[in-house]
C-alpha positions, 0 to 999 in steps of 0.5 A: 500500500502506498499512502498519498497526502495533499494539504487541505488549504480550507480545512484547518487541522487537516494538514499532511500530518493529520492525513498521514495519521488517519491513513496509519490508523486505518492501515493498523485497523485493517492489518495493512502496511504502508510501504511508501509515502507520497506528499504533494502540494500541487492542486488536484484541479483540472482534467490534467491533474495527474500531469500537474501532480508528479508525486501522485503519478509516481504513487500510482505507478509504484502501486501498480508495479506492486499490485497494491492500492494508493491510500488517501485519507479522504476522497477529496485529497485524491481529487474533487473532480469527478471526471478525474476520479472516474478516469482513474477508475476507468484505468483500473487504478486501485485506491482506498479512501478512509473516510468513510472506509471505501475501496474503489475498483473499476466502478465499484464502491463497497466497504473494505471489510465485510463487503459481502452481500450484507455489506453492499448498499441496496 
């Protein structure tokens, strides 16, 4: 697993350290290890967001090589752009967001643990 954090300018207390702690807490709860951290300060705005965010691009590349996900504390730390996120999903980029705990794989969102039929949204 690869942790990715990006500062939140408008949300006090949601600095890189708070995001990292949230991801570490999530990994501990779920029994995962974060292999490497990627910190970024670039904006996630626009359709070319991945080109503007070399650290996120590197995190995705490394996660794919290791066949693991990129973990973010909240989905908006990955991006607030639905088109960008759906593009990652179309490319089958695996990412996990802790807040609430979600795993995203190719157009499917489900709780990470206990994601059987009983855990699926109706």
